Each structure stands twice: as C-alpha cells, then as structure tokens.
N, C-alpha and C positions, 0 to 999 in steps of 0.2 A: 420665582422672581419675574420670569418672563411674562406670565399671565398677569400678575399684578402691575407690572410696568406697562404692558399693553393696554390694560383697562384704564390706567391713570392717563396714558397718552390720549386715548380716545375721549375721555371725560374732559381733559384740558383742551383738546382741539375743538370739541363741540362748544365749549364755553368761550373760546378765545376770540372768535371774530377776526378782523384784520386791523385792529387798532394799532396806531403808532405809539411811540412813547417809551420805547425800550431800546437798548443797544446790545449787540453781541460783540464781545471784545475778547481777544486773547489776553489773559492776565496771569501773572505769577501770584502766588499767595502774598508775597511782599507787597505787590501793587494793590491787591484787594485790601490788605490790612492798613496800608499807608494812609489812606484817606479816611480811616475810621468807619468804613462801611459795615453794615450789618450783613455778614456772610451767612447764607442759609443753604445747607445741604439738603436738597429735596428728595434724595434717594430713599429707598425703603430700608428699614432697619437691617435686613439681611445684607444689603450692599454695604452699609456702614461697617458692619462686623467683618465682612470679607476683605475690604481694602483699607480700613481705617478712615479717618476723617481729618479735616483741617482743624488744627488746634484753635479753640475759641469760636468755631462756627456753631450756629444754632442748627439743630437736627430736627427738621420738620418735613415729613413727607407731604408733598403737595398733591392732594387728591382733587381739590377744587379751590377756586379763588376765595370763596367765603370762609371755609374752614382754615385755609392758610392764613388769611388776614386776621382771623380771630386768634390764631396761635402766635403770630409775630407782631401784630399791630402795636401792642404796648411797648415793644422793644425798638420800634422804628421811630427815631427822632426826626423832627422837622429838618429838612435839608440833608439828611443822611442818605447816602447811596444804599441801595438794596442790591446785593450781589447774590445771584442764584447759581447753584452748581449742582450738576447731576453726574452721571457716569461719562457721557460723551458730549453733552451740550444740547442734545435734542429735546429732552424733557424740560430743561431749564429755559430753553427758547420758547417752548409752548407756554410754560408757566409765566414767563415774562410778558408774553403777548396777552395772556389772559388777565394779568394784573395791570397792564398799561391803562392809564386813565383812572384807576381806582384808588391810587395813592399819589400824592404830589411829588413823591421822591423819584429820583433818577433810578431806573431799574436796569441792571446789567446782567445778561446771561453770560456766564464764563464759557468762552469758546473752547471746545475740546473737553470740557468737564474735568472730572477727577483723573481721567486717563491722561490728559495733557499735564495736569499738575504733578502726577506721579512720574510720568516720563521726564519731566523737567527736573527731577531729583528731590522733590519735596518729601520729607519723611513724615508720613501721617501718624496720628495718634489713635489710640483705641477710643471708640465712642463711649460716652459716659451716660 
C-alpha cells in the first residue's frame, strides 16, 4: 500500500499545480450526505478492505485527474458537490487541488479522511 500510495501522491502532486477552487473541511458522514454530494473514496482497494468504506460512496482510486474524471464524470451532476476522502486527508487534498478548475462543481477534501470519520464513531460497511 505504501509504495502505491506514494506513487499516487507523486503523480497527483506533479499534475496539481497551485490552482484554487477546492476546500478542505472537517465533515461528518451525515454532513457529506446531507447535501446530496457525490462522495468518492480515492484510496486503494486494499485500504477499502482493511477499514471498510462509507455506505453509498463511490470507490475510485485516484491515480490521475483524467482517469478519475473519466470514472466519475457521468455521476457528477451539475451543481452537485464532489467530496473526496482518503485515509488521512493528504491524498484527497492533492486530488482536490489537481481537479480544481476541471469541473464546475464545488470540490471538498474531507479533512482527516477516513481516520477522522472512524474516530468519530461512523460504522463503515464492506466495499462492494
């Protein structure tokens, strides 16, 4: 996992630039779901299996912005928020930065990632 995560981080950082257009916010799962956001868990499949996932979240590992948008673009409605979550918030922040300006939607990186969600008492579900 570490090698894959590191490679993904490097690829995202290289493509990210310093564009604005995203937010990093502490959010509960209830807050993510309340606004009808598209929640995307960008971790690797091994991580999903290890900790479980948020019920209803899309599971799409974000290796680069183009492949990510190809995978989720059809599910992202106009005006719908895009909430990205990873293990700690680091990769989701890089991914949000890389996606900023590429979609008209509000992009939110979940601060603290799944670690914060689980620490807050959320009961994850098995990935499908």
